[in-house]
N, C-alpha and C positions, 0 to 999 in steps of 0.2 A: 503494499499500499505504498509506504513511503517513496518508493522508486516510482510509482506512478504521479504522486503531488508533485514531487523534484521536474520530472517531464512534462507536468500541466504547466507549472510554473515557467520553465525553459521556454516553452510553447508561447507564452505570456510574452515574456520580454522579449522573444526574437519577432514576434509579430509588433508589437510596441516600436520597436528599431524599424523594422520594414516601411511601418506607415508613416515612419517620422522621415525616414529618408526619402519616401515618395513625396511626402508634402515639401520637404527642402527642394526636391528637383520642378514639382510639377504647380507650386502654388505660389502666391504674392504674398504671401504671410512674413512677417520679419524672422529670420532663420533662432536669433534669440527666444522668441514665443515658441518656436517648434521645439527646441531644446528643452526649454524649462518644462513644456508640456511633456515631453519624455521622462525627463529627471523625475517629476511629480508621478508621471503615471508607473513608472518603476520602483520607485523607491518607495510608496507608501505600502503597496503590497507585498514587499519584501521585507520592509522592517515588520510589519504587523501580522502577516497573514505566513510569509513564508519561514520556514523553520529554521532554515541557514540563515535570516536575518536575526535571528536569536543568538545565534553563534557570532556573529559580526557585529551586533550593538547590544551586549550585555546589560541586562537592567543594573541602576547602580546601585540601588539599595539592597539588590540581594548580595552584589559583590562586596560591600562593606561589611556584612555579617562576618 
């Protein structure tokens, strides 16, 4: 089950990157807005939902004990 969840999040991250690249190429939006949307769209699920985010960003309250 863990491997399926990891694969699902990897697919989500790659989809976000592909959409951002397509938007950079084909749209008139400012590139900084597109990069900001990509960063937000990938970091929020990584930190809050992906189990690998818990290892990358440990909870400081738990670490202090």
